[in-house]
C-alpha positions as CSV (number, residue, x, y, z in Angstrom):
1,M,110.6,-168.5,-67.8
2,T,114.1,-169.4,-66.8
3,T,117.0,-167.4,-64.9
4,Q,119.8,-170.3,-65.3
5,T,121.9,-169.6,-67.9
6,K,123.0,-172.5,-69.5
7,G,125.5,-171.0,-72.0
8,T,124.8,-170.1,-75.7
9,A,123.1,-172.3,-78.2
10,L,123.9,-171.8,-81.9
11,I,121.0,-173.2,-84.6
12,T,121.4,-173.4,-88.2
13,G,118.1,-173.4,-90.2
14,A,116.4,-171.9,-87.4
15,S,113.5,-169.6,-89.3
16,S,111.2,-172.1,-89.4
17,G,110.5,-176.0,-88.7
18,I,113.2,-178.4,-86.9
19,G,115.3,-175.9,-85.9
20,A,113.0,-173.3,-84.9
21,I,111.6,-175.7,-82.0
22,Y,114.6,-176.3,-81.0
23,A,115.6,-172.6,-80.7
24,E,112.3,-172.7,-78.4
25,R,113.1,-175.6,-76.4
26,L,116.6,-174.8,-75.8
27,A,115.9,-171.3,-74.6
28,R,113.0,-173.1,-72.2
29,R,116.2,-175.0,-70.6
30,G,117.9,-171.8,-70.1
31,H,120.1,-171.3,-73.4
32,D,120.9,-167.8,-74.8
33,L,120.4,-168.4,-78.8
34,I,122.1,-167.4,-81.5
35,L,120.0,-167.9,-84.6
36,V,121.1,-168.8,-88.1
37,A,119.3,-168.8,-91.6
38,R,118.5,-166.9,-94.5
39,N,115.5,-164.9,-94.1
40,R,116.0,-162.3,-91.8
41,E,112.0,-161.3,-91.3
42,R,111.4,-164.8,-89.7
43,L,114.3,-165.1,-87.7
44,T,113.6,-161.6,-86.3
45,E,109.9,-162.8,-85.5
46,L,111.3,-165.7,-84.0
47,A,113.4,-163.9,-81.7
48,R,110.9,-161.7,-81.0
49,R,108.5,-164.4,-79.5
50,L,111.4,-166.2,-77.9
51,T,112.7,-163.7,-75.7
52,D,109.0,-162.6,-74.9
53,A,108.3,-166.2,-73.7
54,T,111.6,-167.3,-72.4
55,G,113.2,-163.5,-71.1
56,R,116.4,-164.9,-72.6
57,S,118.5,-163.4,-74.7
58,V,118.1,-164.4,-78.6
59,Q,120.3,-163.2,-81.1
60,V,119.6,-163.1,-85.0
61,F,122.6,-163.9,-87.7
62,P,121.1,-163.7,-91.7
63,A,123.6,-165.7,-93.4
64,D,123.3,-168.2,-96.4
65,L,125.3,-171.3,-95.4
66,S,125.6,-172.0,-99.2
67,E,127.8,-168.8,-99.6
68,P,131.2,-168.8,-98.8
69,A,131.6,-165.4,-97.6
70,D,128.5,-166.0,-95.0
71,L,129.7,-169.1,-94.1
72,A,133.1,-167.7,-92.5
73,K,131.2,-165.1,-90.9
74,V,129.8,-167.5,-88.7
75,E,132.7,-169.8,-88.6
76,D,134.6,-167.0,-87.0
77,L,131.0,-166.4,-84.4
78,L,131.5,-170.1,-83.3
79,R,135.2,-169.9,-82.9
80,T,135.5,-165.9,-80.9
81,D,131.7,-166.5,-78.7
82,R,132.9,-168.1,-76.0
83,S,129.6,-168.5,-74.5
84,I,128.4,-171.0,-76.8
85,T,127.7,-174.6,-75.3
86,V,125.6,-175.9,-78.4
87,L,125.7,-176.3,-82.0
88,V,122.8,-177.8,-83.5
89,N,123.5,-178.1,-87.2
90,N,120.4,-178.6,-88.6
91,A,120.4,-176.5,-92.0
92,G,120.0,-178.4,-95.2
93,F,117.8,-179.6,-97.8
94,G,116.8,-182.4,-99.8
95,A,116.1,-184.0,-103.0
96,A,113.4,-186.8,-104.1
97,T,114.3,-186.7,-108.1
98,P,116.0,-189.6,-109.2
99,L,119.6,-189.8,-109.7
100,L,119.1,-190.1,-113.6
101,Q,116.4,-187.0,-113.6
102,S,118.4,-184.7,-111.0
103,D,120.3,-181.8,-111.7
104,V,123.9,-182.4,-111.1
105,A,124.6,-178.8,-110.2
106,R,121.4,-178.7,-107.5
107,M,123.1,-182.1,-106.2
108,S,126.3,-180.0,-105.4
109,E,124.6,-177.4,-104.0
110,M,123.4,-179.9,-101.7
111,I,126.5,-181.8,-101.2
112,S,127.8,-178.1,-100.3
113,L,124.8,-177.0,-97.7
114,N,124.7,-180.3,-96.2
115,V,128.2,-181.5,-95.7
116,N,130.8,-178.6,-96.1
117,A,128.7,-176.1,-94.3
118,L,127.9,-179.1,-91.7
119,T,131.6,-179.9,-91.3
120,R,133.4,-176.6,-91.9
121,L,131.2,-174.9,-88.8
122,T,131.5,-178.1,-86.2
123,Y,135.5,-177.7,-86.9
124,A,135.1,-173.9,-85.8
125,A,133.2,-174.7,-82.5
126,V,134.7,-177.8,-81.2
127,P,138.1,-176.9,-80.2
128,G,136.3,-173.8,-78.5
129,L,134.1,-176.4,-76.8
130,V,137.2,-179.0,-76.0
131,E,139.1,-175.8,-74.3
132,R,136.6,-175.1,-72.2
133,G,135.8,-178.9,-71.3
134,N,132.2,-178.5,-71.9
135,G,129.4,-178.7,-74.6
136,T,127.5,-180.4,-77.6
137,V,127.1,-180.6,-81.2
138,I,123.7,-182.2,-82.3
139,N,124.1,-183.0,-86.1
140,I,120.8,-183.5,-87.8
141,A,120.8,-186.5,-90.6
142,S,118.0,-188.6,-91.8
143,I,116.8,-191.9,-91.9
144,V,118.2,-191.9,-95.2
145,A,121.4,-191.7,-93.8
146,V,121.3,-195.7,-93.4
147,A,118.1,-196.3,-96.1
148,P,120.0,-194.4,-99.2
149,E,117.3,-196.1,-101.1
150,L,114.0,-194.1,-100.0
151,L,114.6,-190.6,-101.7
152,N,117.6,-189.4,-103.9
153,G,120.4,-191.0,-103.4
154,V,123.0,-187.8,-103.1
155,Y,120.6,-186.3,-100.2
156,G,121.0,-190.3,-98.6
157,G,124.7,-190.2,-99.0
158,S,125.1,-186.8,-97.6
159,K,123.5,-187.9,-94.4
160,A,125.4,-190.7,-94.3
161,Y,128.1,-188.3,-94.2
162,V,126.3,-186.5,-91.4
163,L,125.7,-190.1,-89.7
164,A,129.8,-191.4,-90.3
165,F,131.2,-188.0,-89.2
166,T,129.0,-188.0,-86.2
167,R,130.4,-190.9,-85.3
168,S,133.8,-190.2,-85.7
169,L,133.3,-187.1,-83.5
170,Q,132.1,-189.3,-80.9
171,H,134.5,-191.5,-80.9
172,E,137.5,-188.4,-80.8
173,L,135.7,-186.6,-78.3
174,A,134.2,-189.0,-75.9
175,D,136.7,-188.3,-73.0
176,K,136.9,-184.4,-73.7
177,G,133.5,-183.3,-72.2
178,V,131.8,-182.6,-75.7
179,R,128.9,-184.7,-76.0
180,V,127.6,-185.3,-79.9
181,Q,124.6,-186.6,-81.5
182,A,123.0,-187.7,-85.0
183,V,119.5,-187.3,-84.9
184,L,117.8,-189.7,-87.8
185,P,114.0,-188.7,-88.4
186,G,112.1,-190.3,-90.4
187,A,109.0,-188.3,-92.4
188,T,108.6,-185.4,-90.5
189,A,105.8,-182.3,-90.8
190,T,107.4,-179.3,-92.3
191,E,108.4,-177.4,-95.0
192,F,111.1,-180.0,-96.3
193,W,108.4,-181.8,-98.5
194,D,106.8,-178.9,-99.8
195,V,110.4,-177.7,-101.7
196,L,111.0,-181.4,-103.1
197,G,107.2,-180.5,-104.3
198,H,106.1,-183.5,-102.4
199,P,103.3,-182.1,-100.0
200,V,103.5,-184.1,-96.8
201,S,100.2,-184.6,-97.1
202,N,100.3,-186.7,-99.6
203,L,102.2,-189.3,-97.2
204,P,100.4,-191.7,-95.4
205,P,99.8,-190.3,-91.7
206,A,100.7,-192.8,-89.9
207,W,104.6,-192.3,-91.2
208,V,104.6,-188.7,-90.5
209,M,105.8,-187.6,-87.1
210,S,105.0,-183.8,-85.6
211,A,108.4,-181.5,-85.7
212,A,107.9,-180.9,-82.2
213,D,107.5,-184.7,-81.3
214,M,110.6,-185.1,-83.3
215,V,112.4,-183.1,-81.6
216,D,111.3,-184.0,-78.1
217,A,112.1,-187.1,-78.9
218,A,115.5,-185.8,-80.0
219,L,116.0,-184.2,-77.1
220,A,115.1,-187.3,-74.5
221,G,117.4,-189.0,-76.7
222,L,120.4,-186.5,-75.7
223,D,119.6,-186.5,-71.9
224,Q,119.6,-190.2,-71.7
225,G,122.7,-190.6,-73.6
226,E,122.5,-191.3,-76.9
227,V,124.7,-190.7,-79.6
228,F,122.4,-191.8,-82.3
229,T,118.8,-191.1,-82.1
230,V,116.2,-192.3,-84.3
231,P,112.8,-190.6,-82.8
232,A,110.2,-193.5,-84.6
233,L,111.9,-196.3,-84.2
234,P,110.4,-198.3,-81.2
235,D,112.8,-200.7,-79.8
236,A,116.0,-199.4,-79.4
237,G,117.7,-202.6,-79.6
238,D,117.1,-202.9,-83.1
239,W,119.8,-199.9,-83.5
240,S,122.0,-201.8,-80.8
241,A,121.9,-205.0,-83.0
242,Y,122.7,-202.5,-86.4
243,E,125.5,-201.4,-84.3
244,D,127.3,-204.7,-83.0
245,A,126.9,-206.1,-86.8
246,R,128.5,-203.1,-87.9
247,Q,131.6,-204.0,-85.0
248,K,131.3,-207.9,-86.3
249,L,132.9,-206.5,-89.6
250,M,135.4,-204.8,-88.0
251,P,138.1,-207.4,-87.3
252,N,138.0,-208.9,-90.6
253,L,137.9,-206.0,-92.8
254,S,141.7,-205.5,-93.6
255,H,143.9,-208.6,-94.3
256,S,147.1,-209.6,-96.2
257,Q,145.3,-211.5,-98.3
258,P,141.7,-211.6,-100.3
259,A,139.2,-214.1,-98.6
260,S,138.8,-217.6,-99.9
261,R,136.0,-217.5,-101.8
262,Y,137.4,-215.6,-104.3
263,G,139.9,-218.1,-105.1
264,V,142.6,-215.3,-105.5
265,A,145.9,-217.1,-104.8
266,K,148.5,-215.2,-102.4
267,A,151.1,-213.4,-104.6
């Protein structure tokens, strides 16, 4: 049990899985908590357990972030609660169904939660963090951000947005005292797979990381100063090479005339 206060961490999708483990780990690191999710009963039980185990203050904030009124309430909390030092954007859902077999309305709901809600909550939190010169935003992305062909393409696209958004945030906030991290889990043993209709037990065990190990690795990456953390990636140099290749493209992405290979005469 710790008595040191490191401010309040607001965690979305906190009632189970990755979000609940982030709550436990951050409480043990000295953070008070605000737990946001739809299931009030689960939140209340988790809050009781964490308070008993850590002595931290734990508030529950039941909200469905796909509902504009609920989302607005969480945004207002992030704008007004000056104790908040950490935002963990964990809420979201995925899909494995091929695009041509998917329900477009369900895909739109996914974009609303994975992209719109994450964006609005970040916009609500960051000005206060910048003003106070301290804070951390953790965005839970996925390996499908860089490998969208593995699952449903809209899901991959939504997580690619999270990756690009985090990269831009880091660029803008690096000198303002605000840390930003994108976490790219691979297959993780949570209810995510049950919701997809593909139980995690159907996956090769060598692919599947426990949620506890995933969060512990992500927090270790944060401690080590990583902006992009892929918990399963054995060699960090591979990500550096990926970034180096992207940077190599940058000087040649915009020119006054088409590349010569297209055979287009300059107008």
